[in-house]
N, C-alpha and C positions, 0 to 999 in steps of 0.2 A: 311602503313596507311590505307588500308586499313581493314585489322585486328583489330585493333585500335576503328575503325569506328564501326566494327559489335560487337567488345565488349561493348564501350559506349553505342550504341542504344539498346543492353541487359540490362546494366546497369538501363539505363534510362525505360525500360518496367519493372525490378523489383521494382525500387520505387513506380512504381505509382501503385502497391497492397496497401502500407500501405498507400500510401497517399489517395487514395481512401476510404480507411478504416475510416482515419480517417476524410475525408469529410464525408461520412456516419454516425459515430458517432458523430459529432456534432450537425446536424441536427436534431438524433434521439435525442438529449440530449433536446434539448427545447419542445422535447415532453414525457418527463419524469415527471409520479407523484408520490410519494410514497403511499407504500399501510396503508388506516388509513379509511376502512368500516366499522370495529368494534369499541367499546368504548373501552379506555384503562381500563384495570382489574386491574391496577398497582401490577405487579405479585412481588413475593420475589424473589431480585435478589442481587447473590450475584458478587461482584466487586473483581476479581482475578488478582492482580499483582506479576507477575513472577520477579525476583529480583536478580541481581548479582552484587555486591558490589557497593550498590544505597545509602549508609549513608547516603551522604550529601542532596540528594532531595525528598526520599523517606514521609519522613514526610508532605510536601508540597503537594505531590498527595494526599495523604491519606485524606488532611485538603480539598482538593479541592473537591473528591468525598463526604465526610460527610457534605459539605457544599449544597451539590446538592438540588436542587426543588424538595424532594421527601419524602415519610414517612419513619422516622426513623425504624418504626419499620419491616421496608419492604426492609429493605439495610442491607445489610454487607459487608467489607471489610475483603479481605487475602490475606496472601501475603508468596509466597513461595520463602525466602531466600534460594539460590540455590548456595554451597558450595563457601560460602562470607567470608570475612577473615576481614569484617571492622564489625561496631556496625550498621550493613541494620535491622538486628531482632531486636535488642535491641529498636531503633528508632522509628519502624514500628509498636511496642507493643504502647509505649508511644503516638503517634498518635492515637491508637484508634483500631488498626489493629488485629487481629488474624494472627498467623504466625505460618507457616511449614518450618522447617529447614530443609534441603537435603544436604547432603556430597556425593557426587558420583564423582571422578575424573576421570573416565572412561567415562562416558555415560554423557559427559557437554552439553546444549545447551540448546536454551530457549524450542526445542521444545520436549524435553528428560524431562525437569520439567515439564513441562505441562501435559505429558503423568503419570509420575510418581503421582502427585496430581487427575489426573482426572478417574483413575482408581482404586483408595480408593475412592470408591464410599460413604462411613461412613462420609467422609470430609463433603459433602455437600448433605446428604438427603433430608434436610426440603427444596432445593432452585427451585426454578421455571426457574430459567436463569442465566447462568452465563456469566459474561461480563467481557474479558480481555482487560486491558489496561496495556502501558508501565510505567514503573518504574519512568519518567520522563516528564509524559505528566500531562494536567490541562484538563480534563473535563469541559466541559459549564455545566452552572447550570441546563438545561433542559436535559441536557444527559441521566439520568437514565429516565425520564419520557417521553422520543422518543421513548430509547431502550425496555422502557414493552409497551408503545403503539404499536409499530412494530411486536412483539412478540405475542399482544394480538390478532394479527386477526392470524384467525383459520390454515392458508396454510402456514406458516409463522415458519420456526425453524430455519434459521441463519439470521443476518442482520450485513451489516457493517455499521457501524458508516464512521463521514466525517472527514477524519485525515490531520488535518491542522497545519500550523506554528503560534509559539507562539510568537518568535524575531524577525517577517517579518521588521522590521524598523533599525535593526542590523548591517547592513551590505549590499553590493551586495552579499552574497550566499547565505545568507536566505532568500532574498527579491526574488531573480530567484527562488529557491525550493519554497518557499509560491508561486510563479506565476506556477511553474508547476503543485505544487499538486493540485491548484485550475483547473491545467488541466485533471493531470493521477488520481486523487481524488478521484474530483467530476464528470468533464464532462464526460471522458471515462468511471468510473461506471454507470453513468446516462445513456450515450449512449447505453452499453453494456445489462441495463436490459430493455431499453425500446425492443434493439434490439432479444434478445434472450430471456427476462425473468429472466435471472441469472446474477448476478455483480462476485465481486471478493475480495476473504478476504484480507486485507491491516495490519492484526498483530495487528496494536494496536487499539480499537474501535469496537473489534468485540463481537460480543453477540449471542448465544446461546442456544434453549431450555436445561436445564439440563438432559432429558432424553434421547438425542441425543447425550452427551457427557458420558453418562452413556454409551452406546452403542458402541460409538467410543473409548473414551479416546481421546487421541492426538496422530496417528500412524505415522505422518510425524516429521521428525528429521534434515532435512537438516536447511541449512541458512535462507531459502526461506519457513519454514515450511507451513505459511499461504498461497501462492498459490499453495501449495503443496496439502494441506487439501482441499482444493478447488475445485481441479482437484480429488480428491478423492470421493467429496462429488457430481460433477455432473457426475459420473460414476454411482454411486446408484441412480441417479434422484429428487438430496437434491437443490434445489434452494438458492443462497446465494441472500436476498433481500438488499436494499440500502435505506438509512435512511439519506437525507441532512443535517437533522435538528437537529438531534444527533452530539453533534460536538464536537471533542477533540483534542487538540492542544502538540505540542511540541516543546519545543527549540531546532531547528540547528544552527551546528558547524559554527564559525565564520574564523574559521583562514584555512589557508592553510593545514597543517599534517594533523588536525585531521579532516576536511571536506574530503580529499582523502582517510582517512584512512575508513569513512562510505561508502562515495558513492562506493572506489571497493569493500564493502562486498556486498551491498544492489546488484548492478549490472551485478558483477559476479558468483554470486548465481543465478540472474534470467536467464543468459546465460545458467549455468550449467543445469538448469531444461528445460530452450530451445531443448537441447539436448538430454536429456532421456527422454521429454515428449513430445515434438513437431509432433516424427513422430506417435507415438500412439495415439494422440486426430486423426492426419492425417486420420490413419487407420480405427478408429471408426467411423467417419465420413463419409469415402465412403463406409462401410458395412453397415450402420444403418440409412446414411442418416439423422442424426440428426444434426440441423443446428446448435445447442448449443455447439456441438463437433466442430465446424468451426471456431465458435466466440470465444470459448476460446481458440483456436492454436492462432488468430489471434492479442486476449488481451495479449497473452503472445511473440508472436514472434516480433511484432509490435518494432524498436526499442526506447530505449529512446530518450525522445524529443533535447534533446544535441547532438545525435548519428545524428537522423537524421537530424539536423540543420547540420551539416558536411557530410552527404550522400549527400543531397542537393547539399550544393555548391561544392562536386567534381564534379560532375554530370554539374551543370551549366558551370562550369571553362571547362569543358571537351567539353559541348555544344558548345559554343560561339567560339574554337578554331577550331570544328571539322566538329559539324551539320549544318545544314540550314533549311529553309522552316519548313517545319511542326511540324520536329523533337524538335523547338523551342518552338511550343504550350507546351507538355508535362513540361515541363522546368518552364514556364511560373507557370504553373496552380499550382505547386509543393509548389511555393512561398505563391500564393494565398490563398490555401488550409492550410498550415501553418499559415499564419496572420490570417484566420478566426477562425482559432482551435485554438491558444492560446490567442485570444482576447475573445473569445467566454467564456473560461474558464472564464478568470477575470470578465467578464459580468453576469456569470451566481453567483458565489460567493460573489460578489460587491466588488472585490479587493480595496484596501485605494491606494492612488494616488502614496505612496511611493512604493508600487508593479509596480503600471501601469512606473512610471519614471525609474525603476532599468532595468526596460527590455530592453533599449538601451545599458546597461550596456553586453545585452546575449552573443554577441562577446566574451569578454573575458572568460567568462565564458563556452564557448564550447571549446576555447584553453585551458583553463586550464584542461581540462577532455581529450585531448590527450590522454597526457601521461597513464591515467589511463587506457585506452581502449589498448594503446601499452603493458602496463606490465598485462593485463589480459589477454594478447596471451599466456602470459607464465607462468605466474603466476600459482599454481595451489590453488585451490577451499578450503576452509574450513568450517565445519560445529561447529564448534566450539565456546561459548558463548563469542563476545569479546566486553565489555564496549566501548564506543567513549565519550571520556572526553567534559563534557560540560564547557567551560569559567566560566560561572557564577557558577560550583559550583568548582574552581577549592581550593585546601587547602590554 
């Protein structure tokens, strides 16, 4: 019993670290302001869409880009049709995009496709900005205008848009993902930018000065190549800025099978990066004293929201059985911080009433994810390009 009590107290102390970081991020997010000191220069933007077998939705995505409130002569849409076995290339061309077809059955993946394109400088020699979006996403009308505004600020070389959910009203899964995105893709981004001066690339809705990508290409090829590239830029002293008014949304799956596949890939890739990069970031922080490395480690290492809820629940259950007195205070604090954290994300993103109401189903979401976390402990992660089936795009 003494050993169990000791281990539980150690568990509570360890959980205090992510809880404290969430509290700090939440407070900092309220002080965030986007960069907008200089006027918008309306830069020439190439919207780059890497696509793998996206014939059903690619046309609609291109239509959203072309409908943006932005000078037509200042924007173009390029599609990388990567290892496609369908009509992605044809449909993208018909929708008004310039298409680059790639076939490489060995080096498969989004990162590899981006690197293939970006290392061929002649493809985008005239571009001032490259904005990368997913093939199943819908940028808002002001998306390009806001991206141009951010990159018109002299110090800014990379910017991340707010990445949201387009079908939050289609059931409890997309609604809870919407709530999680309000926290993870906004509050944490705004908090990190305020605390350390740099945010995190999210894969969808990220934009760069073209000169930066001519220099780097896309050297990161893991399943979480966006986070990997963020860390590469951090090492080279290049900040990722965040613009919450540049908004892009994607459809989230509603069926259990497709949602499980999607979440497993996202989170297993993230855990893989914690293992491969966590120690490096800590060592760089200790050797340089640069707090940005510590902030990057925290952003990488803090568990996903549903896993945090599960861990807090285990600590609370154990605490009620084995602990007493002052040891119960951090357990109460965990839940108070979590409520403040989640609610602040919804308030800051002005979440619809449906998202607030679906928060009541969060325990079912956490229970649904328990088997996913167990499977990730034994399943090997893959970096290959796997397309998630969207229910609205089934044949």
